[in-house]
C-alpha positions in Angstrom: 110.6 87.7 101.4 109.3 84.6 103.2 107.1 84.8 106.2 109.9 83.2 108.3 112.2 86.0 107.2 109.7 88.6 108.3 109.2 86.9 111.7 113.0 86.7 112.1 113.4 90.4 111.4 110.6 91.2 113.8 112.1 89.0 116.5 115.6 90.4 116.0 114.2 93.9 116.4 112.4 92.9 119.5 115.4 91.2 120.9 117.5 94.3 120.4 114.9 96.4 122.1 114.6 94.0 125.0 118.4 94.0 125.4 118.4 97.8 125.5 115.6 97.8 128.1 117.4 95.1 130.2 120.6 97.1 130.2 118.7 100.1 131.9 117.8 97.9 135.0 120.5 95.2 134.9 123.5 93.6 133.5 124.6 90.2 132.2 125.7 88.0 135.1 129.4 87.7 134.7 129.3 84.1 136.0 126.5 83.1 133.6 126.2 85.3 130.5 122.8 83.7 129.6 121.4 85.2 132.9 120.7 88.9 133.7 120.8 90.3 137.2 119.7 93.6 138.5 122.3 96.3 138.8 123.2 96.5 142.5 123.1 99.8 144.3 126.4 100.6 146.0 125.1 101.5 149.4 128.7 102.5 150.5 128.4 105.6 148.2 125.2 106.8 149.8 125.1 109.1 152.7 123.8 107.7 156.0 120.4 109.1 155.3 117.9 106.3 155.9 115.5 107.7 153.3 118.1 107.6 150.6 119.1 104.0 151.5 115.4 103.0 151.6 114.9 104.6 148.2 117.8 102.8 146.7 116.6 99.4 148.1 113.1 100.2 146.7 114.5 101.0 143.3 116.6 97.8 143.3 113.5 95.7 144.2 111.5 97.4 141.4 114.2 96.8 138.9 114.4 93.2 140.0 110.7 92.7 139.1 111.1 94.6 135.8 114.2 92.7 134.9 112.4 89.3 135.5 109.7 90.1 133.1 112.0 91.4 130.4 114.3 88.4 130.8 111.5 85.9 130.3 110.5 87.7 127.1 114.1 88.0 126.0 114.7 84.3 126.4 111.4 83.5 124.6 112.5 85.6 121.6 116.0 84.1 121.6 114.4 80.7 121.6 112.2 81.5 118.6 115.3 82.8 116.7 117.0 79.4 117.5 113.9 77.6 116.2 114.1 79.6 112.9 117.8 78.6 112.7 116.9 74.9 113.3 114.0 74.9 110.9 111.4 74.2 113.6 109.9 77.6 113.8 106.1 77.9 113.6 105.4 74.3 114.7 103.5 73.6 117.9 105.7 72.1 120.6 102.9 69.7 121.6 101.3 68.4 118.4 104.0 69.5 115.9 101.4 71.0 113.6 101.8 74.5 112.2 101.0 77.4 114.6 98.2 79.6 113.2 99.5 82.6 111.3 97.3 85.0 113.4 98.9 83.6 116.5 102.4 84.1 115.1 101.5 87.5 113.9 100.5 88.4 117.4 103.4 86.7 119.0 106.2 85.5 116.7 107.7 83.7 119.8 104.7 81.5 120.3 105.5 77.8 120.9 102.1 76.2 120.7 99.0 76.3 118.5 95.8 77.8 119.8 94.5 74.3 120.7 97.5 73.8 123.1 97.8 77.3 124.5 97.6 76.0 128.1 99.8 73.0 127.6 
């Protein structure tokens, strides 16, 4: 088994986990399937209790923040899988040299070598 195959398996596993987690706080945007959006709370089904409405709004806001972080990582992992398919995986997006194995082991979705980490 090649290193790329191992990274691909790890990325596919992470992608599946991320998608499961995303589904707990959101859904795919029906107008843009590449985008996730928080699951809205139907305020019409809630009683007129102000605390219940406030709790629902707070939960929605929390889910929005969680969803944003998960969606960023989800897109990073999808991009890494695309790079594997294109044969460009493991190359720094800045200098085009190989990304260090230690860095890829820590984060298979990495796009830059250690030298260009802040680029």
